[in-house]
N, C-alpha and C positions, 0 to 999 in steps of 0.2 A: 381527368381530375386535375392535372397540373395546369391546364388552360384556365380553369376556374380560379385557381390561386393567382395565376398571372393576371387575369382580368380584374380581380379584387385588388391586387397590389397596384396595378396601374390606376385604378380609381382612387386609391389612397394617395398615390403620388400626385394625382391631379388635385385632390383636396389640399395637400400640403402646398402645392404651388399657388393655389387660390388664396391660401392663408398669408403668403409672403409677398405676392405680386399685386400691387395696387391696380385696380381696373380689371382684374381677372377674378370672376366670381362664380361660385357654384352654390346653389341653394340647398342641396341635399345629397346624400350618398347615392340615392337612386339616379339623380341627375348626373352624377359623376360616372356611374356605371353606363348609362346611356351615352354620355359624351365619349367615353373610351371606345365604345363600339362604333360610333359615328366617325371619330377621329381615325380609327383603324381602317374603316371602309374608305374614307376619303384619301387617306395616306396610301392605301394599296392600289387605288385607281388613279385619281388626279395627281396625287403626290408623286407616284412612280413616273407618270407621264412628264410632269414638270421637271423632275430630277433628270430624266433621260434627255429631254430637250436642252436643258441648261448644264449638261455635264461638263463641257469645256470651261464654263464660268465657275462651276464648282471645283474643278481641278485647279484653276488659276488662283482661287481664293482659299485653297487648302481645305475645302469643305465648309467654309463659313457661310457661303451663299445658301447652302441647304438649310441653314437655320431660318433664313428668310422664307424659304418655301414652307417650312414647318410652321412659321408664324401665319402664313396665308391659310394653311390647312386649319389651324386653331381658330382663326377669325371666321373662316367659312363654316366650320362646324358649329360655332356658337350661334349661327343663324338658324340652324336646324334643331337644336336641342333646347327645349324649354328648361329654364332653371340654370342654364350655363351661359354666361355672357363674357365677352371680351370687349372692354370699352373702347379701346383705340389700338393703333398699330404698335405703339410703344409697349403696351401691356401684352400684346400678342408676341412680340419679339422677346421680351423679358421672360414670358411664360415658356416660349420655345427653348430659350437658353436654360432656364431652371429645370425643365423636363429633361433636357439632354444631360445635364449634370446629375440629376437624381437617378436617371436610368443607368448612367455610367457607374455611379456609386453602388447601386443595387446589383449591377452586373459584376462588379468586382467582389461584392460580398457573396456572390453565388446564388442570389435570389431570383435571377432571371432564368428563363427557360433555356435548357441546354438542347443542342441538336439531338435528333433521334439516333444518329449513328455514333455518337460519342460515348 
C-alpha cells in the first residue's frame, strides 16, 4: 500500500516540476504515472550502470555529475512515454535538479518511503 502512495507522490512531484520548468511538459496525471514507472525502470537499469561507470567522476564532482545522468534518464524516458516531453537538455537538467530538490524536501518531511528494517 505504501508503494502506491510513493508512486502517486512521485507523479505529483513530476507534475509540479512540469509546472515550473519551461520545456518540461506532462499532458495528464496518467502520463505522469507512466513516466514515473519508466523513469524508475531506466534509473534502476541504465542509470545504475552509468553511475557505476562514472563513479570516479561523480566523487570528484561531489555527486553533481549524477544530476547529468538523471537528466539523460529524463530525456530518454520522454522518448518512450506519450504525453511526457522534455524539449531540450537545459530543461532535462533543470528538471533533474528540481526533482532532486523536491525529493530532498519530501524526504525531510518524512513523506518518502522508509527502509523495511527501520
